[in-house]
N, C-alpha and C positions, 0 to 999 in steps of 0.2 A: 789432844795432848791433855795434860792434868794441870793444875792451878798448885802451885807450891809458893810457901813463904818466900818472897824474895823475887818468884819468878813475873814473867812479864804480865801485866794485864789486859795488854792489848797487841797482841800480836800480829805480824804480818802475812796475809795469807801467799803460802809456797807451795809450788810444785811438788810431788814427791823427794824429789832431788833436791830442795830446800831454794831452789831460786825463786823470787818475789813473783807475782802476776796478779794481773788485776781481771776479777770475773768480769767474760761481757755480759752476764746476766744485772752485775753491779752497774758496769757504764752505763747501761742500755737505762736502767730505773733511775739514775741519778739525771740523764738527758732527758727524761719522761718529765718527772719533778721538776726540774727548769726550767722546762719549756711550758710545761701547764701551770705554774705560777703565774709566768709575765702575760702569758696566753689570755688568762680568764680566772686567776686566783684561785683556781679547783683545788679542792685539799682532800679530793677522794677521785679514782679512775673513774667511776660514775659520771662525774662531773665536768670529765676533759670535754671539751670542744672536737667535733667530728673531725678536724684534721688532724689534731693528735691520735686521736683513738686509729685514724686511717695510717698513721705514721708507726704507730708502737701497737696498734692493737687491741682488740676488745673481748673479752667473753660475751658480754649481752647479758650475760643471767642478771636476773633483777636482785639489789642488794637486798630488800627485805620482801621474802615471799609472804609474811604475815600480810602485810597491806593489800595483795592479790593483784599488784601492778604488773600490768603484762611486761614480756622479757622485753628486754630492750634490744634492738639492732645490736649484731656482732660484725667485728672488722676483724679483718685477714692482717697482722701485722704486715710492714712492708720492710721493716728490718731484720737481717740476724746482722749483732754483734757478737765478735768471736774475742776469746778472751785476748787480752794486753801481757807479751810477755816481756821481759825485761831483755835489754838489746845486752848481752852480757861481756861481748866483744867490747863495743864505748865503753860500757861501765867499767871494766878493769882497766882501760886506756886511761879516764879520767880518776877513779879511784884504786890505786894499784894496791895489790894485797898488802899487808902489815902497816894502812893509812892511820895515822891516827885518830880520824872521823869513823873508824867503823869500829863496830863492837863485835861482829861476826864476819862473813864475808861479804854479804851483799846490803847489810841492817844495820843502823845507829840504834842504841837505847837511850832513852830519853825520860827524865823523871819530870812529872808534874802535876801541878794543884789545881783544886778551884780556887778560886779568890769570890769570896761572897762581895755583890755587885754593892750592896747598902750600907755594910761597916767597912767594908777592904780589907776583909781579914782573910785568912788560909781557910777551908775547912777541908772536911775528910781525907784529911791526911794526903802524903804523895801518892803515885802510882807510876809505876814503871810500864811507859809504850816503848813497842819496835816499830821504826819509819823507814823508809828507802829513802835515802840521803838526796835534796834539791840535786836536781842536774842531770837525773837519773831517766834512761830513755826506755819507752816500752812502745812496741810495735805492735798495732793491730788493724783487723781489717772490717771495713762495714758493708756490709750487702744491702741494697737500697733497690729492692723490686718495685717496677713502676707496673703497674695495671691500665689498660683501656678504660679510659673515663677519668684518669687518674689527672691531677694538676702538677707535673712533673718538678714545674718552676719553684710551685708552693709550698713543695713538700721538702725541696731539697735545700730551700731558702729557710724552713722551719728547721732543718737539720743541722743547716748552717749557724743559726741561732743558738741553739742549743751546746755547741760547741764553743761559742764565743761567751754562753753564759757560765761554761765549766772551768772555761779556762780563769774568769775571772772569779769563781767562785772558793 
């Protein structure tokens, strides 16, 4: 869409029919990032440990071909993370149309600013963000393929840890 004066600075991702959803690739990337951070503190996909690469996949290409380092082994992703769609029936029950808490059919608009940590003063002016209200439920599916030689228990525990971290994030 376009940027207009007074318009949203940060809109919610929506389907063509205007219903908010969470892209599966975004959810998968967030899970990977959280798991990698607590597993070995890696700052890049190349630094992820083999369990994270096994669960989420890894292309194996050398990140710096100028150094002529041999290619790293690639890993086939074990996860398929589908888009998370808003439970519209449950949403309408929790947030009936005309609710004073909603600015659109499914979202709220909120103004926020940035506070300088040192001075405690607002900086940069207000920005208008759109958000799905707390309490909304999104349904999704994750498929985890287990191959011969995989440690199924370790893979699933790692994935569960990712969801625990996501819930707390």
